[in-house]
LUMBA-398153 format. One record per residue (C-alpha): x, y, z. Coordinates in steps of 0.001 Angstrom, whole numbers, plus 524288, in hexadecimal, padded with zeros to 5 digits. Example, Ala and Ser with C-alpha at 12.3 -4.5 7.8 and 13.67 -1.06 7.14 Angstrom:
! LUMBA-398153
+-------+-------+-------+
!     u !     v !     w !
+-------+-------+-------+
! 8300C ! 7EE6C ! 81E78 !
! 83566 ! 7FBDC ! 81BE4 !
+-------+-------+-------+
//
This chain:
! LUMBA-398153
+-------+-------+-------+
!     u !     v !     w !
+-------+-------+-------+
! 80000 ! 80000 ! 80000 !
! 80B46 ! 8093B ! 80309 !
! 81413 ! 8048C ! 7F80E !
! 81396 ! 811F7 ! 7F1B2 !
! 8193C ! 817CF ! 7FE2A !
! 82406 ! 80DB5 ! 7FF24 !
! 82741 ! 80F95 ! 7F0C5 !
! 8285E ! 81E61 ! 7F259 !
! 8314B ! 81D55 ! 7FE42 !
! 839F2 ! 8130E ! 7F7E0 !
! 83ABA ! 81B28 ! 7EB55 !
! 83FE6 ! 82722 ! 7F2BA !
! 84948 ! 81E5E ! 7FA44 !
! 84E88 ! 81849 ! 7EDBB !
! 85030 ! 8256F ! 7E6FD !
! 858A2 ! 82A79 ! 7F21F !
! 86055 ! 81DC9 ! 7F1D7 !
! 8629C ! 81F8A ! 7E33E !
! 8676D ! 82D63 ! 7E5C1 !
! 8712A ! 828F7 ! 7F012 !
! 8759C ! 81E22 ! 7E6F6 !
! 87895 ! 82866 ! 7DC97 !
! 88044 ! 83040 ! 7E698 !
! 8894C ! 824D2 ! 7E95A !
! 882EB ! 81B9C ! 7F317 !
! 88245 ! 80D63 ! 7EF3A !
! 87541 ! 8069B ! 7ED31 !
! 87760 ! 7FE53 ! 7F953 !
! 87C1B ! 80996 ! 801DA !
! 8749D ! 809C8 ! 80E8B !
! 877F5 ! 81824 ! 81055 !
! 871B4 ! 81B24 ! 80337 !
! 8650E ! 8147D ! 8076B !
! 86579 ! 81B48 ! 814A8 !
! 8671D ! 82889 ! 80E1E !
! 85BD0 ! 82525 ! 8051E !
! 8532D ! 8234D ! 81116 !
! 857FB ! 83026 ! 816E2 !
! 854E8 ! 8379A ! 80A6F !
! 847CC ! 830DB ! 80989 !
! 844C0 ! 83773 ! 8167D !
! 849DE ! 84479 ! 81191 !
! 84190 ! 84361 ! 80543 !
! 83536 ! 840B0 ! 80CFC !
! 837C4 ! 84B58 ! 81702 !
! 83AFF ! 85599 ! 80CBE !
! 82E09 ! 852D1 ! 80614 !
! 82722 ! 854A6 ! 81325 !
! 82ED8 ! 8607E ! 817B5 !
! 824EB ! 86AE3 ! 813CC !
! 81A28 ! 862FA ! 81A26 !
! 8223F ! 8624F ! 8268B !
! 8238C ! 87129 ! 826E4 !
! 814D8 ! 87251 ! 82546 !
! 81319 ! 8685C ! 83016 !
! 81B09 ! 870DA ! 83963 !
! 812B2 ! 87CC7 ! 83632 !
! 8063D ! 874E4 ! 83807 !
! 80AE9 ! 87055 ! 84556 !
! 80DEB ! 87E47 ! 8496A !
! 80097 ! 882CF ! 844B1 !
! 7FAA0 ! 877E1 ! 84C99 !
! 801C8 ! 87CAF ! 858AE !
! 7FD02 ! 88A8B ! 8564F !
! 7EF22 ! 88594 ! 85512 !
! 7EF8E ! 87EEA ! 86259 !
! 7E9FB ! 88A9A ! 86A0E !
! 7DE6B ! 88BB0 ! 860BB !
! 7DC3E ! 87D17 ! 860EE !
! 7DCAC ! 87D26 ! 86FBB !
! 7D217 ! 88794 ! 87015 !
! 7C9A3 ! 87F57 ! 86712 !
! 7CB83 ! 87375 ! 86FD7 !
! 7C7CA ! 87B13 ! 87BF2 !
! 7BC07 ! 8816A ! 87569 !
! 7B663 ! 874DD ! 86FB2 !
! 7BB5B ! 86B0D ! 87999 !
! 7AD94 ! 865C1 ! 87B99 !
! 7AA67 ! 864AA ! 86D11 !
! 7B480 ! 85C6B ! 865EE !
! 7ADC6 ! 85D16 ! 858B0 !
! 7AD8D ! 86BF0 ! 858EC !
! 7BB99 ! 86BFA ! 85DB5 !
! 7BFE4 ! 863F4 ! 851E6 !
! 7B897 ! 86D0D ! 848A9 !
! 7BEDD ! 87903 ! 84EB1 !
! 7CC3B ! 8728E ! 84E05 !
! 7CA99 ! 86FC0 ! 83F8B !
! 7C5D3 ! 87D98 ! 83D47 !
! 7D19E ! 88315 ! 84471 !
! 7DAEA ! 87AA9 ! 83C72 !
! 7D490 ! 87F40 ! 82FD5 !
! 7D591 ! 88D76 ! 833E6 !
! 7E3E7 ! 88BD8 ! 83769 !
! 7E6C9 ! 883FA ! 82B17 !
! 7EBB7 ! 87871 ! 832FC !
! 7EC19 ! 86A9E ! 82D88 !
! 7EF60 ! 86020 ! 837B1 !
! 7F33D ! 8560E ! 82D62 !
! 7FD76 ! 85EFC ! 82754 !
! 805C9 ! 85E40 ! 83392 !
! 80666 ! 84F57 ! 832F5 !
! 80876 ! 84E0C ! 82441 !
! 81783 ! 84D80 ! 8242C !
! 81797 ! 842CE ! 82E6F !
! 80D6D ! 83AC5 ! 82726 !
! 814D5 ! 83BFC ! 81A49 !
! 82161 ! 836C1 ! 8206F !
! 81AD2 ! 82A49 ! 8251F !
! 8194C ! 82432 ! 81775 !
! 827B9 ! 82693 ! 81488 !
! 82B85 ! 81FFA ! 82147 !
! 82292 ! 81459 ! 81EAD !
! 8274E ! 81320 ! 810AB !
! 835B1 ! 8130D ! 81467 !
! 83336 ! 80953 ! 81F60 !
! 82C48 ! 80010 ! 81610 !
! 836B2 ! 8013D ! 80B7C !
! 841EA ! 7FE6C ! 814DD !
! 83B06 ! 7F2EA ! 81B2A !
! 837E0 ! 7EDB2 ! 80DBB !
! 84615 ! 7EF43 ! 809D7 !
! 84A20 ! 7E6FF ! 81578 !
! 8406F ! 7DC67 ! 81196 !
! 84438 ! 7DD1D ! 8032E !
! 85245 ! 7D8DA ! 804AC !
! 84F6C ! 7CB7A ! 7FF0B !
! 857F0 ! 7C1BD ! 7F7F1 !
! 85172 ! 7C434 ! 7EAD8 !
! 85646 ! 7D24E ! 7EB33 !
! 86218 ! 7D335 ! 7F40A !
! 86D3C ! 7C984 ! 7F5CC !
! 86CA9 ! 7C367 ! 80342 !
! 85E9C ! 7C774 ! 80595 !
! 85459 ! 7BEB5 ! 80B89 !
! 84B53 ! 7B6B6 ! 802E6 !
! 83F27 ! 7BD93 ! 7FE31 !
! 839A8 ! 7C6A2 ! 7F3E2 !
! 83978 ! 7D56B ! 7F4CC !
! 82E00 ! 7DDD2 ! 7F0C2 !
! 8358C ! 7EA6F ! 7F265 !
! 83828 ! 7EB59 ! 7E3D5 !
! 829B7 ! 7EA8E ! 7E0DD !
! 825B0 ! 7F4B1 ! 7EAEE !
! 82FB8 ! 7FF80 ! 7EAD0 !
! 83788 ! 7FDEC ! 7DE23 !
! 84439 ! 7FA91 ! 7E50C !
! 84E22 ! 7F3BF ! 7DC89 !
! 85411 ! 7E70C ! 7E1BD !
! 860F6 ! 7EE09 ! 7E3EA !
! 85A88 ! 7F94D ! 7EB54 !
! 852ED ! 7EFAA ! 7F390 !
! 85F26 ! 7E856 ! 7F7AC !
! 866E4 ! 7F4CB ! 7FA28 !
! 85BDD ! 7FB33 ! 801CB !
! 8596A ! 7EF2F ! 80A1A !
! 867D9 ! 7ED76 ! 80D38 !
! 86B20 ! 7FBEA ! 80F28 !
! 87114 ! 7FEF9 ! 81C57 !
! 874D4 ! 80AF8 ! 8242A !
! 881A0 ! 80900 ! 82B74 !
! 87F84 ! 7FA5B ! 82AFC !
! 87127 ! 7FA91 ! 82F33 !
! 86747 ! 7F6D2 ! 8248C !
! 85D6A ! 80156 ! 8211B !
! 852D8 ! 7F6ED ! 8208D !
! 8565F ! 7F197 ! 82E17 !
! 84F9F ! 7F57B ! 83AB0 !
! 85357 ! 7F647 ! 8490A !
! 84C4F ! 7E983 ! 84C01 !
! 85236 ! 7E167 ! 840FA !
! 85AC2 ! 7D607 ! 844D0 !
! 868B2 ! 7D41A ! 84037 !
! 86476 ! 7C9D3 ! 8364C !
! 85B2D ! 7D376 ! 82FCC !
! 865AB ! 7DE0D ! 82F90 !
! 86F87 ! 7D49A ! 829A2 !
! 865F2 ! 7D0E6 ! 81F04 !
! 862E5 ! 7DF19 ! 81BC2 !
! 8710C ! 7E352 ! 81A20 !
! 87579 ! 7D5DD ! 81547 !
! 8803E ! 7D5DF ! 81F79 !
! 8817D ! 7CAA1 ! 82941 !
! 88937 ! 7D34C ! 832A4 !
! 87E86 ! 7DDAC ! 833F9 !
! 877FF ! 7DEA3 ! 8413D !
! 86B6D ! 7E45E ! 84660 !
! 872DD ! 7EB77 ! 8512C !
! 87A1A ! 7F3D8 ! 8474D !
! 86D44 ! 7F76E ! 840B5 !
! 86772 ! 7FB5F ! 84DBD !
! 87317 ! 8040D ! 850CA !
! 87096 ! 80B20 ! 843E5 !
! 861FA ! 80C7A ! 84647 !
! 862C3 ! 8110A ! 8546F !
! 869DD ! 81E20 ! 851E2 !
! 85FFF ! 8215B ! 84735 !
! 854E7 ! 81F5B ! 850DB !
! 85B84 ! 8276E ! 85B7A !
! 85E39 ! 832D4 ! 85247 !
! 85068 ! 83210 ! 84CC3 !
! 84A93 ! 83293 ! 85A73 !
! 8537E ! 83DEC ! 85E44 !
! 84FBE ! 8457C ! 851F6 !
! 84159 ! 8434A ! 85505 !
! 84346 ! 84809 ! 862FE !
! 84A7D ! 8546D ! 85ECC !
! 84033 ! 85745 ! 85474 !
! 83574 ! 856BB ! 85EB8 !
! 83D2D ! 85FDA ! 86788 !
! 83E83 ! 8699E ! 85C5F !
! 82FFD ! 868EF ! 8599B !
! 82CAA ! 86B39 ! 867FA !
! 8363E ! 87685 ! 8693D !
! 83030 ! 87DB7 ! 85DAB !
! 821E8 ! 87AE4 ! 8608A !
! 81904 ! 886C8 ! 860CE !
! 810A9 ! 8815C ! 86BD4 !
! 8136F ! 87A70 ! 87888 !
! 80B4B ! 86E3A ! 87AEE !
! 80479 ! 86CCB ! 887DD !
! 7FEF0 ! 8620A ! 89033 !
! 7FDC1 ! 854DF ! 88986 !
! 80383 ! 859E4 ! 87CC0 !
! 80FFB ! 85E1A ! 883A6 !
! 81130 ! 850D8 ! 88A40 !
! 80F43 ! 849AF ! 87D65 !
! 8197C ! 85237 ! 876CB !
! 82383 ! 84F65 ! 88162 !
! 820E7 ! 840C8 ! 8808F !
! 82166 ! 8405E ! 871AF !
! 82E65 ! 84778 ! 871F0 !
! 83464 ! 83AC6 ! 876DD !
! 82ABA ! 830B1 ! 871D4 !
! 82CCD ! 833B1 ! 8635B !
! 83BC7 ! 83236 ! 8638D !
! 83A6D ! 825C5 ! 86B83 !
! 83094 ! 820F1 ! 86188 !
! 83A81 ! 82344 ! 856BF !
! 8445A ! 81AF4 ! 85E19 !
! 83AB1 ! 81032 ! 86162 !
! 83578 ! 80F39 ! 85378 !
! 842E3 ! 80C70 ! 84DEA !
! 84641 ! 802A9 ! 8588F !
! 8398F ! 7FB10 ! 859AF !
! 8346E ! 7FAE7 ! 84BB6 !
! 83B16 ! 7F4E3 ! 83FE5 !
! 83E1C ! 801A4 ! 838F1 !
! 8493F ! 7FFD3 ! 82F32 !
! 85580 ! 80805 ! 8306D !
! 851C8 ! 80F21 ! 823E6 !
! 844CE ! 8135D ! 829DC !
! 84BBF ! 817C8 ! 83641 !
! 8552F ! 81F6D ! 82DAD !
! 84955 ! 825CE ! 8275B !
! 8440B ! 828D7 ! 834EB !
! 85131 ! 82E2B ! 83959 !
! 85246 ! 83740 ! 82D9A !
! 8442A ! 83BA9 ! 82EEA !
! 845DE ! 83F5B ! 83D49 !
! 85242 ! 8470E ! 83A6D !
! 84B38 ! 84DE1 ! 82F44 !
! 84001 ! 85165 ! 83853 !
! 8499B ! 85731 ! 84218 !
! 8503E ! 85F7B ! 8379E !
! 842F9 ! 8634F ! 8321F !
! 83E57 ! 867EA ! 83F74 !
! 84AAD ! 87018 ! 84102 !
! 847E1 ! 87633 ! 833B0 !
! 839E0 ! 8796A ! 837B9 !
! 83E8B ! 87FF2 ! 8443E !
! 848C2 ! 887D1 ! 83CDE !
! 840E9 ! 88C46 ! 8310C !
! 832BC ! 88AB4 ! 8356B !
! 832D0 ! 88EC3 ! 843C0 !
! 8260B ! 88FF7 ! 84B34 !
! 81FE6 ! 89D55 ! 84CDF !
! 8246B ! 8A5CF ! 85830 !
! 816AD ! 8A752 ! 85D93 !
! 81477 ! 89C6E ! 86765 !
! 80763 ! 895DF ! 86893 !
! 800C7 ! 89794 ! 875AE !
! 7FF02 ! 88B3B ! 87D99 !
! 7F14C ! 885FF ! 87E76 !
! 7E9D1 ! 87E42 ! 88892 !
! 7ED23 ! 87E4B ! 896F8 !
! 7FAFD ! 8830B ! 8948D !
! 7F5C4 ! 88E95 ! 88CE2 !
! 7EC8A ! 89215 ! 897F9 !
! 7F79E ! 89142 ! 8A1CD !
! 800C7 ! 899C7 ! 899DB !
! 7F67F ! 8A3EF ! 89661 !
! 7F81F ! 8B13F ! 89D2E !
! 7EF0D ! 8B427 ! 8A86F !
! 7E453 ! 8BE60 ! 8A7B3 !
! 7EA54 ! 8CBE9 ! 8A83A !
! 7F827 ! 8C6D0 ! 8A656 !
! 80057 ! 8CBD3 ! 89B2C !
! 8046D ! 8C066 ! 89248 !
! 812FA ! 8BE0F ! 890A6 !
! 8178C ! 8C206 ! 88326 !
! 8233D ! 8BBC2 ! 87C5E !
! 82F34 ! 8C4B0 ! 87BB1 !
! 83380 ! 8CAB6 ! 86F08 !
! 83E8C ! 8C464 ! 8678C !
! 84B3F ! 8C7AB ! 86E60 !
! 84485 ! 8CCE5 ! 87A8B !
! 844A7 ! 8C787 ! 8882D !
! 83884 ! 8C0BB ! 88D33 !
! 8304C ! 8C920 ! 8961D !
! 82B33 ! 8C301 ! 8A260 !
! 81CC5 ! 8C4FB ! 8A4C9 !
! 81F35 ! 8C754 ! 8B325 !
! 8285B ! 8D2A7 ! 8AFDE !
! 81FD5 ! 8D846 ! 8A545 !
! 813A2 ! 8D924 ! 8ADA3 !
! 81289 ! 8E210 ! 8B992 !
! 8123D ! 8DBF7 ! 8C6E1 !
! 8043A ! 8DC33 ! 8CB81 !
! 80632 ! 8D41E ! 8D7A3 !
! 804B2 ! 8DF96 ! 8E0EF !
! 7F8A2 ! 8E496 ! 8D9D2 !
! 7F29F ! 8D715 ! 8DA02 !
! 7F59F ! 8D5AB ! 8E866 !
! 7EF42 ! 8E2D1 ! 8EB44 !
! 7E397 ! 8DF53 ! 8E2FD !
! 7E1AB ! 8D294 ! 8EA1B !
! 7E30A ! 8D837 ! 8F7D1 !
! 7D6D9 ! 8D87F ! 9004C !
! 7CFAC ! 8E584 ! 9012F !
! 7D37C ! 8E77F ! 90F64 !
! 7E1E6 ! 8E616 ! 90C7E !
! 7E10B ! 8EF09 ! 900C5 !
! 7DA2F ! 8F941 ! 90902 !
! 7E495 ! 8F8A4 ! 91392 !
! 7EF28 ! 8F9CC ! 90986 !
! 7E847 ! 9056D ! 90356 !
! 7E6E1 ! 90C52 ! 9105E !
! 7F534 ! 90A3F ! 91349 !
! 7F8E7 ! 90FC5 ! 90627 !
! 7EFD0 ! 91B82 ! 9077F !
! 7F425 ! 91E2E ! 91573 !
! 8027E ! 91E9B ! 911FF !
! 80757 ! 92CAC ! 910F6 !
! 80F86 ! 93052 ! 904F7 !
! 81DB3 ! 93387 ! 906BB !
! 821DF ! 941D9 ! 90737 !
! 82125 ! 947CE ! 8F9B2 !
! 819D4 ! 93C2B ! 8F42A !
! 80CEB ! 93D99 ! 8ED87 !
! 80230 ! 93561 ! 8F36E !
! 7FDC9 ! 92A08 ! 8EAFE !
! 7EFF3 ! 928B0 ! 8E65F !
! 7E765 ! 9215D ! 8EF90 !
! 7EEE1 ! 9267B ! 8FB52 !
! 7E8E1 ! 93097 ! 90481 !
! 7F0B5 ! 93C0C ! 90913 !
! 7F33C ! 93C7E ! 917A3 !
! 7E9E1 ! 945BD ! 91ED4 !
! 7EEF2 ! 95343 ! 9225A !
! 7F0DF ! 956B0 ! 93088 !
! 7E776 ! 96126 ! 93549 !
! 7ED5F ! 96CB4 ! 93CB2 !
! 7EBF8 ! 96BEA ! 94B44 !
! 7E437 ! 975D0 ! 95376 !
! 7F0C6 ! 97C1A ! 9585B !
! 7F4EA ! 97F4A ! 94A95 !
! 7E785 ! 984DC ! 94780 !
! 7E819 ! 98E1C ! 9533A !
! 7F525 ! 9933F ! 94ECF !
+-------+-------+-------+
//
């Protein structure tokens, strides 16, 4: 059913192999076949590069839409049908297409499946009717993917530093010896070649996730933040476990290795030439309510470029004394007011408003008689 896919992948692989043969590699060179797999990855990723850039912009638009989507959820939390209609309406108004963000990932899956099938078929096609020293049987590879007998034998026996490209981490030494047609080949050597590829692939995946988190326009909260922290370690561990537990050939792991390094370099390019906007998106939900300024409080504004950040506590006047006076009981405020009004001004000082001047002394009777 998927023969057309396998034929397309094998055709690109063979064309790169022909190119490296013209450059000077021999037909049986394992390095030539390994480079063909690497450039198969590069070909696929170059074709998907523009879609990847659009995917990044779609993801950022999705993050910017989160506050509006949160308002819709809160407004129609008791009516799920109306909530879905409002969500679709909001996405149409914003020009957002959820499937566009997943398109590059979905388009890479057929290439991965096609290469996996071709390499496994190569390993099973090293039969005695095609290759000297092969096991008895008949190959159908020629009928399916237009491989010549010579290309079939060379592809099945190609190795990278002594490890067959069609061999996997779980293959026994007898299978490895049959693939490379060498009785001294061992499965341990193949595993030592595969293991560094898996470690570097997992490390590249981990660093890529860190770069994505560092340049995100929103900060997840609650369950989303917990899931993001867990997936930061689960995905690289999954890369390691997949290569160790499943029978992925070395050629497929080389494809995986190259793809992860390409993703890392691609993410660095996006950060350098397509940075996110400077305007941060406000947090939503409970975190947004917690970080929102209180009633009557001046919101903190970001400093200008090159300027020092201004503390809100320094920018606003201290109203502690006024608040304390305003919250005092009436009796205490009255006593304080009488004390202030009864205090006489200093010599030469003008009396403040709200203060009463001290009463004048009346002349005594003796002075009046004089």
